[in-house]
LOKE-516959 format. One record per residue: x negated, y negated, z of N, C-alpha, C, CB in turn; residue number from 1; residue in three letters. Coordinates in Angstrom, 3 decimals, decimal comma, always signed. Each point is the difference from the previous one (the first is absolute). Glycine has a CB too. Example, Ala and Ser with C-alpha at 12.3 -4.5 7.8 and 13.67 -1.06 7.14 Angstrom:
2
+----------+----------+----------+----------+----------+----------+----------+----------+----------+----------+----------+----------+-----+-----+
:      n.x :      n.y :      n.z :     ca.x :     ca.y :     ca.z :      c.x :      c.y :      c.z :     cb.x :     cb.y :     cb.z :   n : res :
+----------+----------+----------+----------+----------+----------+----------+----------+----------+----------+----------+----------+-----+-----+
:  -13,190 :   +5,690 :   +7,800 :   +0,890 :   -1,190 :   +0,000 :   -0,900 :   -1,200 :   +0,000 :   +1,892 :   +1,173 :   +1,246 :   1 : ALA :
:   -1,542 :   -2,223 :   -1,966 :   -0,820 :   -1,190 :   +0,060 :   +0,770 :   -1,090 :   +0,730 :   -1,184 :   +0,628 :   -2,145 :   2 : SER :
+----------+----------+----------+----------+----------+----------+----------+----------+----------+----------+----------+----------+-----+-----+
This chain:
58
+----------+----------+----------+----------+----------+----------+----------+----------+----------+----------+----------+----------+-----+-----+
:      n.x :      n.y :      n.z :     ca.x :     ca.y :     ca.z :      c.x :      c.y :      c.z :     cb.x :     cb.y :     cb.z :   n : res :
+----------+----------+----------+----------+----------+----------+----------+----------+----------+----------+----------+----------+-----+-----+
:  -14,452 :  -39,455 :  -25,076 :   -1,381 :   +0,110 :   +0,391 :   -0,146 :   +0,834 :   +1,274 :   -0,451 :   -2,214 :   -1,080 :   1 : MET :
:   +1,097 :   +3,352 :   +1,125 :   -0,100 :   +0,862 :   +1,174 :   -1,413 :   +0,538 :   +0,180 :   +2,397 :   +0,616 :   -0,288 :   2 : LYS :
:   -3,089 :   -0,384 :   -0,810 :   -1,346 :   +0,548 :   +0,089 :   -0,926 :   -0,992 :   +0,690 :   +0,391 :   +1,346 :   -2,085 :   3 : ILE :
:   -0,301 :   -2,607 :   +1,744 :   -0,866 :   -1,002 :   +0,614 :   +0,302 :   -0,182 :   +1,483 :   -0,157 :   -1,145 :   -2,205 :   4 : LEU :
:   +1,398 :   +1,373 :   +2,616 :   +0,346 :   -0,112 :   +1,416 :   -0,624 :   +1,131 :   +0,819 :   +2,147 :   -1,126 :   -0,645 :   5 : ASP :
:   -2,324 :   +2,282 :   +0,030 :   -0,535 :   +1,145 :   +0,723 :   -1,525 :   -0,006 :   +0,089 :   +1,984 :   +1,274 :   -0,747 :   6 : LYS :
:   -2,633 :   -2,044 :   -0,119 :   -1,461 :   -0,032 :   +0,027 :   -0,487 :   -0,760 :   +1,223 :   -0,069 :   +0,119 :   -2,507 :   7 : LEU :
:   -0,839 :   +0,472 :   +3,191 :   -0,616 :   -0,618 :   +1,163 :   -1,452 :   -0,308 :   -0,342 :   +1,556 :   +1,228 :   +1,600 :   8 : LYS :
:   -2,237 :   -1,878 :   -0,699 :   -1,384 :   -0,373 :   -0,248 :   -0,875 :   +1,226 :   -0,225 :   +0,336 :   -2,045 :   +1,384 :   9 : THR :
:   -0,151 :   +3,088 :   -0,591 :   -0,845 :   +1,188 :   -0,172 :   +0,320 :   +0,715 :   -1,303 :   -0,142 :   +0,247 :   +2,483 :  10 : ARG :
:   +1,378 :   -0,305 :   -2,956 :   +0,342 :   +0,607 :   -1,282 :   -0,716 :   -0,721 :   -1,133 :   +2,236 :   +0,694 :   +0,907 :  11 : SER :
:   -2,249 :   -2,001 :   -0,849 :   -0,680 :   -0,781 :   -1,028 :   -1,498 :   +0,251 :   +0,055 :   +1,797 :   -1,751 :   +0,112 :  12 : ILE :
:   -2,347 :   +1,884 :   +1,086 :   -1,435 :   +0,271 :   +0,137 :   -0,362 :   +1,349 :   -0,616 :   -0,053 :   -1,380 :   +2,098 :  13 : ALA :
:   +0,872 :   +2,384 :   -1,894 :   -0,272 :   +1,330 :   -0,566 :   +0,135 :   -0,028 :   -1,518 :   +0,824 :   +1,083 :   +2,118 :  14 : ILE :
:   +0,170 :   -1,799 :   -2,632 :   +0,156 :   -0,115 :   -1,453 :   -1,223 :   -0,673 :   -0,607 :   +2,503 :   -0,119 :   +0,254 :  15 : ILE :
:   -2,975 :   -0,954 :   +0,380 :   -1,206 :   -0,683 :   -0,491 :   -1,227 :   +0,904 :   +0,101 :   +0,986 :   -2,203 :   +0,689 :  16 : LEU :
:   -1,081 :   +3,000 :   +0,358 :   -1,114 :   +0,937 :   +0,160 :   -0,019 :   +1,014 :   -1,140 :   +0,114 :   -0,288 :   +2,496 :  17 : LEU :
:   +1,048 :   +0,838 :   -2,811 :   +0,085 :   +1,022 :   -1,047 :   -0,299 :   -0,599 :   -1,372 :   +1,692 :   +1,253 :   +1,369 :  18 : ILE :
:   -1,071 :   -2,375 :   -1,677 :   -0,209 :   -0,637 :   -1,307 :   -1,454 :   -0,441 :   -0,145 :   +2,403 :   -0,771 :   -0,033 :  19 : VAL :
:   -2,950 :   +0,163 :   +1,075 :   -1,390 :   -0,435 :   -0,048 :   -0,961 :   +1,158 :   -0,165 :   +0,617 :   -1,924 :   +1,409 :  20 : GLY :
:   -0,339 :   +3,030 :   -0,747 :   -0,871 :   +1,167 :   -0,123 :   +0,058 :   +0,597 :   -1,403 :   +0,326 :   +0,459 :   +2,436 :  21 : SER :
:   +0,859 :   -0,447 :   -3,041 :   +0,113 :   +0,490 :   -1,380 :   -0,788 :   -0,895 :   -0,955 :   +2,272 :   +0,960 :   +0,521 :  22 : PHE :
:   -2,175 :   -2,260 :   -0,330 :   -0,724 :   -0,931 :   -0,871 :   -1,507 :   +0,179 :   +0,169 :   +1,912 :   -1,643 :   +0,138 :  23 : ILE :
:   -2,377 :   +1,711 :   +1,110 :   -1,431 :   +0,178 :   +0,236 :   -0,495 :   +1,353 :   -0,494 :   +0,188 :   -1,502 :   +1,972 :  24 : LEU :
:   +0,625 :   +2,535 :   -1,863 :   -0,384 :   +1,323 :   -0,494 :   -0,095 :   -0,002 :   -1,527 :   +1,105 :   +1,069 :   +1,997 :  25 : ALA :
:   -0,265 :   -1,855 :   -2,661 :   -0,068 :   -0,088 :   -1,460 :   -1,244 :   -0,764 :   -0,438 :   +2,505 :   +0,085 :   -0,121 :  26 : ALA :
:   -2,913 :   -1,069 :   +0,915 :   -1,183 :   -0,795 :   -0,341 :   -1,281 :   +0,798 :   +0,246 :   +1,257 :   -2,106 :   +0,571 :  27 : ILE :
:   -1,329 :   +2,798 :   +0,558 :   -1,217 :   +0,721 :   +0,376 :   +0,314 :   +1,482 :   +0,260 :   -0,959 :   -2,126 :   +0,997 :  28 : ASP :
:   +0,888 :   +2,954 :   -2,026 :   +0,346 :   +1,418 :   +0,157 :   -0,905 :   +0,761 :   +0,972 :   +0,857 :   -0,089 :   -2,309 :  29 : PRO :
:   -2,061 :   -0,392 :   +2,564 :   -0,910 :   +0,741 :   +0,878 :   +0,434 :   -0,070 :   +1,461 :   -1,853 :   -0,467 :   -1,602 :  30 : SER :
:   +2,714 :   -0,477 :   +1,958 :   +0,451 :   -0,158 :   +1,394 :   +1,422 :   +0,496 :   +0,219 :   -1,513 :   -1,951 :   +0,193 :  31 : CYS :
:   +2,064 :   +2,702 :   -1,114 :   +1,387 :   +0,469 :   +0,133 :   +0,266 :   +0,810 :   +1,258 :   +0,097 :   +0,014 :   -2,444 :  32 : ARG :
:   -1,009 :   +0,867 :   +2,869 :   +0,274 :   +0,742 :   +1,245 :   +0,149 :   -0,912 :   +1,218 :   -1,260 :   +1,913 :   -0,960 :  33 : PRO :
:   +0,495 :   -2,989 :   +1,006 :   +0,104 :   -0,925 :   +1,130 :   +1,346 :   -0,720 :   -0,022 :   -2,500 :   -0,303 :   -0,005 :  34 : ALA :
:   +2,942 :   -0,119 :   -1,168 :   +1,302 :   -0,667 :   -0,098 :   +1,133 :   +0,968 :   +0,305 :   -0,942 :   -1,574 :   -1,700 :  35 : PHE :
:   +0,775 :   +2,835 :   +1,317 :   +0,987 :   +1,035 :   +0,299 :   +0,142 :   +0,183 :   +1,508 :   -0,534 :   +1,148 :   -2,174 :  36 : ASN :
:   -0,595 :   -1,075 :   +2,872 :   +0,040 :   +0,146 :   +1,461 :   +0,637 :   -1,213 :   +0,661 :   -2,049 :   +1,426 :   -0,106 :  37 : ASP :
:   +1,747 :   -2,608 :   -0,398 :   +0,579 :   -1,230 :   +0,546 :   +1,517 :   +0,012 :   -0,107 :   -2,082 :   -1,237 :   -0,616 :  38 : LEU :
:   +2,604 :   +1,655 :   -0,528 :   +1,455 :   +0,061 :   -0,198 :   +0,615 :   +1,076 :   +0,889 :   -0,278 :   -0,798 :   -2,373 :  39 : VAL :
:   -0,366 :   +1,960 :   +2,502 :   +0,542 :   +1,072 :   +0,842 :   +0,112 :   -0,441 :   +1,455 :   -0,989 :   +1,694 :   -1,554 :  40 : LYS :
:   -0,027 :   -2,358 :   +2,051 :   +0,025 :   -0,447 :   +1,396 :   +1,045 :   -1,088 :   +0,190 :   -2,431 :   +0,576 :   +0,245 :  41 : ILE :
:   +2,527 :   -1,506 :   -1,186 :   +0,975 :   -1,086 :   +0,113 :   +1,435 :   +0,493 :   -0,051 :   -1,656 :   -1,501 :   -1,045 :  42 : GLY :
:   +1,954 :   +2,381 :   +0,106 :   +1,362 :   +0,523 :   -0,132 :   +0,328 :   +0,913 :   +1,183 :   -0,163 :   -0,146 :   -2,523 :  43 : VAL :
:   -0,808 :   +0,921 :   +2,985 :   +0,234 :   +0,860 :   +1,168 :   +0,311 :   -0,808 :   +1,244 :   -1,519 :   +1,691 :   -0,987 :  44 : GLY :
:   +0,786 :   -2,765 :   +1,199 :   +0,275 :   -0,869 :   +1,148 :   +1,346 :   -0,678 :   -0,104 :   -2,423 :   -0,365 :   +0,240 :  45 : GLY :
:   +2,790 :   -0,035 :   -1,449 :   +1,304 :   -0,637 :   -0,215 :   +1,132 :   +0,980 :   +0,294 :   -1,017 :   -1,507 :   -1,740 :  46 : TYR :
:   +0,897 :   +2,727 :   +1,245 :   +1,046 :   +1,000 :   +0,234 :   +0,073 :   +0,396 :   +1,467 :   -0,320 :   +0,842 :   -2,326 :  47 : LEU :
:   -0,819 :   -0,828 :   +3,004 :   -0,007 :   +0,334 :   +1,423 :   +0,748 :   -1,050 :   +0,816 :   -2,187 :   +1,185 :   -0,308 :  48 : ALA :
:   +2,147 :   -2,435 :   -0,125 :   +0,723 :   -1,056 :   +0,702 :   +1,506 :   +0,119 :   -0,184 :   -1,974 :   -1,478 :   -0,294 :  49 : GLN :
:   +2,396 :   +2,147 :   -0,767 :   +1,432 :   +0,113 :   -0,292 :   +0,671 :   +1,172 :   +0,711 :   -0,466 :   -1,034 :   -2,195 :  50 : LEU :
:   -0,326 :   +1,900 :   +2,839 :   +0,561 :   +1,160 :   +0,675 :   +0,809 :   -0,469 :   +1,205 :   -1,927 :   +1,456 :   -0,774 :  51 : ILE :
:   +3,196 :   -1,056 :   +0,854 :   +0,792 :   -0,413 :   +1,155 :   -0,475 :   +0,704 :   +1,273 :   +1,963 :   -0,412 :   -1,516 :  52 : PRO :
:   -1,801 :   -0,260 :   +2,625 :   -0,372 :   +0,584 :   +1,278 :   -1,345 :   -0,489 :   +0,509 :   +1,325 :   +1,977 :   -0,621 :  53 : GLY :
:   -2,087 :   -2,612 :   -0,218 :   -1,266 :   -0,571 :   +0,452 :   +0,301 :   -1,383 :   +0,566 :   -1,358 :   +1,309 :   -1,736 :  54 : ILE :
:   +0,986 :   -1,525 :   +2,967 :   +0,300 :   -1,266 :   +0,672 :   -1,229 :   -0,881 :   -0,019 :   +1,706 :   +1,117 :   +1,473 :  55 : ILE :
:   -1,546 :   -2,334 :   -1,949 :   -1,080 :   -0,973 :   -0,004 :   -0,120 :   -0,606 :   +1,385 :   +0,359 :   -0,491 :   -2,448 :  56 : ASN :
:   -1,519 :   +0,593 :   +3,075 :   -0,178 :   -0,460 :   +1,376 :   -0,383 :   -1,469 :   +0,097 :   -0,662 :   +2,298 :   +0,583 :  57 : LYS :
:   +0,559 :   -3,001 :   -1,695 :   -0,394 :   -1,406 :   +0,075 :   +1,171 :   -0,929 :   +0,003 :   -2,065 :   +0,580 :   -1,135 :  58 : SER :
+----------+----------+----------+----------+----------+----------+----------+----------+----------+----------+----------+----------+-----+-----+
């Protein structure tokens, strides 16, 4: 279960965001651009946190 050991809370949150957005986009096609933007911002923020050299000040 190496995969489960590597998953962190933010990874699970992003996975739920993506899956939920796909489900909602399938239910309501008229709102697909909004769900697309939501996923882009969420994944972009997640990837930005993974960049080495950024120091968390908290």
